[in-house]
C-alpha positions in Angstrom: -14.2 -55.5 28.4 -15.1 -52.4 26.4 -13.1 -50.7 23.7 -9.5 -49.9 24.9 -8.9 -46.5 23.3 -8.1 -44.5 26.4 -4.8 -43.5 25.0 -6.5 -41.8 22.0 -9.0 -39.6 23.8 -8.5 -36.3 25.8 -11.6 -35.9 27.9 -12.7 -32.5 29.2 -12.9 -32.3 33.0 -15.9 -30.5 34.5 -17.9 -30.3 37.7 -21.1 -32.3 38.0 -22.9 -29.1 38.6 -22.0 -28.0 35.1 -24.3 -30.7 33.9 -27.4 -29.4 35.8 -30.5 -29.7 33.7 -28.9 -32.2 31.3 -30.4 -35.7 30.6 -27.9 -38.6 30.4 -28.8 -42.0 29.0 -26.9 -44.2 31.5 -25.6 -47.7 30.5 -27.3 -49.4 33.5 -25.5 -52.7 33.4 -22.1 -51.0 33.1 -22.8 -48.9 36.2 -24.5 -51.5 38.3 -21.7 -54.0 37.7 -19.3 -51.4 39.0 -21.5 -51.0 42.1 -21.4 -54.8 42.6 -17.6 -54.7 42.2 -16.9 -51.9 44.6 -19.6 -51.9 47.2 -18.3 -54.8 49.2 -17.2 -55.7 52.7 -13.6 -55.9 53.7 -13.3 -59.6 52.8 -15.0 -59.1 49.4 -18.5 -60.2 50.5 -21.3 -58.3 49.0 -23.6 -56.4 51.3 -26.8 -58.4 52.0 -29.9 -57.9 54.1 -31.0 -60.1 57.1 -32.3 -62.7 54.7 -29.0 -63.0 52.8 -30.3 -61.1 49.7 -27.8 -58.9 47.9 -28.3 -55.2 48.4 -25.0 -53.7 47.0 -26.6 -53.0 43.7 -29.5 -51.1 45.3 -27.2 -49.1 47.6 -25.2 -48.0 44.6 -28.2 -47.2 42.4 -30.1 -45.4 45.1 -27.4 -43.1 46.5 -25.9 -42.4 43.1 -29.2 -41.5 41.5 -30.4 -39.3 44.4 -27.0 -37.6 44.5 -27.1 -36.8 40.7 -30.7 -35.6 41.0 -29.7 -33.4 43.8 -27.2 -31.7 41.6 -29.7 -31.4 38.8 -28.2 -34.1 36.6 -31.0 -36.2 35.1 -30.1 -39.9 34.5 -32.2 -42.1 32.3 -31.2 -45.7 33.0 -30.9 -48.0 30.0 -31.0 -51.7 30.6 -29.5 -54.4 28.3 -31.7 -56.8 26.3 -30.6 -59.9 24.5 -26.9 -59.7 23.5 -25.9 -60.0 19.9 -24.9 -63.5 18.8 -21.5 -62.1 18.0 -20.9 -61.5 21.7 -21.2 -65.2 22.6 -17.4 -65.7 22.8 -16.9 -62.7 25.0 -19.7 -63.8 27.4 -18.2 -67.3 27.6 -14.9 -65.8 28.4 -16.4 -63.6 31.2 -18.1 -66.6 32.8 -14.9 -68.5 32.9 -13.0 -65.5 34.3 -15.6 -65.2 37.1 -15.3 -68.9 37.9 -11.5 -68.5 38.2 -11.8 -65.4 40.3 -14.2 -67.1 42.6 -11.7 -70.0 43.2 -8.9 -67.5 43.8 -11.1 -65.4 46.1 -11.8 -68.5 48.3 -8.1 -69.3 48.3 -7.2 -65.8 49.4 -9.7 -66.0 52.2 -8.3 -69.2 53.4 -4.8 -67.7 53.5 -6.1 -64.6 55.3 -5.1 -62.3 52.5 -8.0 -59.9 52.6 -6.6 -57.4 50.1 -6.3 -60.1 47.4 -9.6 -61.6 48.5 -11.5 -58.3 48.0 -9.8 -57.8 44.6 -10.7 -61.2 43.4 -14.2 -61.0 44.8 -14.8 -57.9 42.7 -14.3 -60.0 39.6 -17.1 -62.4 40.5 -20.0 -60.0 40.2 -23.2 -61.4 38.7 -26.4 -59.4 38.0 -29.5 -61.5 38.1 -33.0 -61.0 36.6 -34.6 -60.4 40.1 -31.9 -57.8 40.9 -32.6 -56.0 37.6 -36.3 -55.9 38.4 -35.6 -54.5 41.8 -33.5 -51.8 40.3 -36.2 -50.9 37.8 -38.9 -50.7 40.6 -36.6 -48.5 42.7 -36.1 -46.1 39.7 -39.8 -45.9 39.1 -40.4 -45.0 42.8 -37.8 -42.2 42.4 -39.7 -40.9 39.3 -36.7 -41.7 37.1 -37.3 -43.1 33.6 -35.7 -46.4 32.6 -35.5 -47.9 29.2 -35.4 -51.6 28.2 -33.1 -51.9 25.2 -33.8 -54.6 22.7 -30.1 -55.5 22.8 -27.0 -53.6 24.0 -27.7 -50.9 26.5 -24.8 -48.8 25.4 -26.0 -48.9 21.8 -29.4 -47.7 22.9 -27.9 -45.0 25.0 -25.8 -43.8 22.1 -28.7 -43.7 19.7 -30.9 -41.8 22.2 -28.2 -39.2 22.4 -27.7 -39.2 18.6 -31.4 -38.6 18.1 -31.6 -35.9 20.7 -33.8 -37.8 23.1 -31.1 -37.1 25.7 -28.2 -34.8 25.8 -25.5 -37.4 26.2 -24.7 -41.1 26.9 -23.0 -42.1 30.2 -20.8 -45.2 30.4 -17.3 -46.1 31.6 -16.7 -47.9 28.2 -15.8 -46.1 25.0 -18.0 -48.4 22.9 -20.7 -45.7 22.9 -18.6 -43.7 20.6 -18.5 -46.4 18.0 -22.3 -46.7 18.3 -22.5 -43.0 17.4 -23.0 -41.1 20.7 -22.2 -37.4 20.1 -21.2 -36.9 23.8 -19.9 -39.5 26.2 -19.8 -38.8 30.0 -17.5 -41.0 32.1 -17.0 -41.2 35.9 -20.7 -41.6 36.8 -20.4 -44.8 38.9 -17.2 -43.7 40.6 -18.6 -40.2 41.4 -17.9 -39.2 45.0 -19.8 -36.7 47.2 -16.8 -35.6 49.2 -14.8 -32.5 48.5 -11.9 -33.0 46.1 -13.3 -36.0 44.3 -13.2 -35.9 40.5 -16.0 -34.5 38.4 -17.2 -35.7 35.1 -15.2 -36.5 32.0 -16.8 -35.4 28.8 -15.8 -36.7 25.4 -17.2 -34.8 22.4 -17.2 -37.2 19.5 -17.0 -34.6 16.8 -14.0 -33.0 18.5 -12.4 -36.4 19.0 -12.8 -37.3 15.3 -11.4 -33.9 14.3 -8.4 -34.2 16.5 -7.6 -37.7 15.2 -8.3 -36.8 11.6 -10.7 -39.7 11.0 -14.3 -40.3 10.0 -17.0 -42.6 11.4 -16.0 -45.7 9.5 -12.3 -45.1 10.4 -13.2 -45.0 14.1 -15.0 -48.4 13.6 -11.9 -49.7 11.8 -9.7 -48.8 14.9 -12.1 -50.9 17.0 -12.0 -53.8 14.6 -8.2 -53.8 14.5 -7.6 -53.6 18.3 -10.6 -55.8 19.1 -14.1 -55.3 20.5 -16.7 -57.4 22.4 -17.6 -58.9 19.0 -14.2 -59.7 17.5 -10.7 -60.5 18.6 -8.8 -57.9 16.7 -5.4 -58.3 15.1 -2.3 -59.5 17.0 0.1 -56.7 17.6 -2.3 -53.9 17.1 -3.0 -51.5 20.0 -4.8 -48.2 19.8 -1.8 -46.2 18.6 -0.7 -48.6 15.9 -4.3 -49.0 14.7 -4.7 -45.2 14.5 -1.5 -44.8 12.5 -2.7 -47.3 9.9 -6.2 -45.8 9.7 -4.8 -42.3 9.3 -3.3 -43.4 6.0 -6.9 -43.3 4.7 -6.4 -46.4 2.5 -10.1 -47.1 2.4 -12.2 -49.8 4.2 -11.0 -53.0 2.5 -7.4 -51.9 1.9 -7.0 -50.9 5.6 -8.3 -54.3 6.8 -6.2 -56.2 4.4 -3.1 -54.2 5.3 -3.6 -55.5 8.8 -4.1 -59.0 7.7 -7.9 -59.1 8.0 -10.3 -60.1 5.2 -13.2 -57.6 5.1 -15.8 -60.4 5.0 -14.6 -61.6 8.4 -15.5 -58.4 10.2 -18.2 -56.7 8.1 -20.9 -58.2 10.2 -19.3 -56.6 13.3 -19.0 -53.3 11.5 -22.7 -53.4 10.6 -23.6 -54.0 14.3 -21.9 -50.7 15.2 -23.5 -48.9 12.2 -27.0 -50.2 12.7 -27.4 -51.7 16.2 -30.8 -53.0 17.4 -32.4 -50.0 19.1 -35.8 -48.5 19.6 -37.0 -44.9 19.2 -37.5 -43.2 22.5 -39.1 -39.8 23.1 -37.6 -37.2 25.3 -38.0 -38.7 28.9 -40.3 -37.3 31.5 -39.3 -37.3 35.2 -42.0 -37.9 37.7 -42.3 -37.1 41.4 -40.6 -39.2 44.1 -42.9 -41.7 45.7 -41.3 -41.7 49.1 -43.6 -44.3 50.6 -42.7 -46.8 47.8 -39.0 -46.0 48.2 -39.2 -46.7 51.9 -41.1 -49.9 51.2 -38.5 -51.2 48.7 -35.5 -50.3 50.8 -36.4 -50.0 54.4 -39.2 -52.5 54.8 -37.9 -55.1 52.3 -34.1 -54.8 52.9 -33.6 -53.1 56.2 -32.0 -49.9 54.9 -31.6 -47.1 57.5 -34.8 -45.1 57.3 -33.3 -41.7 58.1 -30.6 -42.1 55.5 -33.1 -43.0 52.9 -35.3 -40.1 53.8 -32.3 -37.7 53.6 -31.4 -39.0 50.2 -35.0 -38.6 49.0 -35.0 -35.0 50.2 -31.8 -34.4 48.2 -33.4 -35.9 45.1 -36.3 -33.6 45.3 -34.0 -30.6 44.9 -33.6 -31.4 41.2 -34.7 -28.7 38.7 -38.2 -29.5 37.4 -37.4 -28.4 33.8 -34.3 -27.7 31.8 -35.1 -23.9 31.8 -35.0 -23.7 35.6 -32.4 -21.3 37.2 -30.3 -24.2 38.3 -30.2 -25.6 34.8 -29.4 -22.2 33.3 -26.4 -21.9 35.6 -25.4 -25.4 34.7 -25.6 -24.6 31.0 -23.5 -21.5 31.5 -20.9 -23.4 33.6 -20.8 -26.0 30.8 -20.3 -23.4 28.1 -17.7 -21.5 30.1 -15.8 -24.8 30.6 -15.6 -25.2 26.8 -15.2 -21.6 25.9 -18.2 -21.8 23.5 -21.8 -20.8 23.0 -24.9 -22.9 22.8 -26.5 -23.5 19.5 
C-alpha cells in the first residue's frame, strides 16, 4: 500500500543524467512487483519462457538496471527479509485482494474484456523465492551489488542513505521518508528510454520537513493518523487533515489523543519507524560485467534474444568507474544546477 502522502510533497523533476555517478539503494521488491504488474501480455498473462517459467521480473530488472548503468546511475538493490509482525494484517489483506483479482481476471477473460483482464491480472502479481534468487544471480553477473535486509527493504534503503553508504533511496512508496531517508528518488521502475518520457522525481526530506513546518516525530504522527502498513489510521483523517492537526504542535500524546488514538496503541509502530531492523552496510563496490554468465542466465536458461542482451550489456559497460569520473562530474553539476545550490 505505502504511505499516501502524495498531496503533501512537491518533488523536484530532473533528468536521469543529472544523477550520474550517484548510488541509489533501490527497494527491490517495490520495483520488481511493478515489473510483474506492467510487463505482461495483452490478456494479462506474464511473459514466460518455453518451459512456462515466468521471465517478466528478469526482463524488467535486466533492462532497467543496464539502462541506469548506461546513464551512470548506480543502483544497489535491497531485498526484503522477514516482515515485521505488525504487518501481518496488511499481508493477509494483500493475499485476499490477489485472490479476488485472480477471480475477476478469469471472468474478464471469459467475457473477452481484455482491457479489464489486463488491469485485474496486474493485481495478482506474486514474487517467489526462486524468482528472488534468479534476480540476485543476475545482478551479481552484472557486477551490481545487492543487499539482503533483515526485514523491510525500504527501511534498509533509508538507513543506508541516512548513514551515507549511498546517496539516496529509490522507491515508489513514501515510507522511506518515515524511515529517515534524506533523499527519496521516485520513478525508477516506470523510467522509459524514449524521448519525452519523465525523468526522476527527487524529494529532499529536510526541504520537505521545512516546507511543512514539522519535525521527525511529527512526520511519523502524520503516518500514524492516516494509516501505514502497520496500523489502520484514524477514520476521517487524510494527509491534509492529519497535517493540519500535527502543525498545531500539541506534542506526541496530545496529538494522538486529539485524533482519538491512545498513544499506547501505536507506540510500537512509531518505534518501528524510529528504529527499524537494519544492518550496517559499507559503501558498495561495483564489479565488472560477466557477460558469459549474463548470457547463461538469460539466453541459455530462458531464451532471451542474444543480440538484445549483448546490446544491453554494452550499454551497462558505459557506466562511470568512479564517482569522480567526467560523466559523474557533469551529473553532479547538472544536479546542482537543477537545485540552484552548491555541493557540501
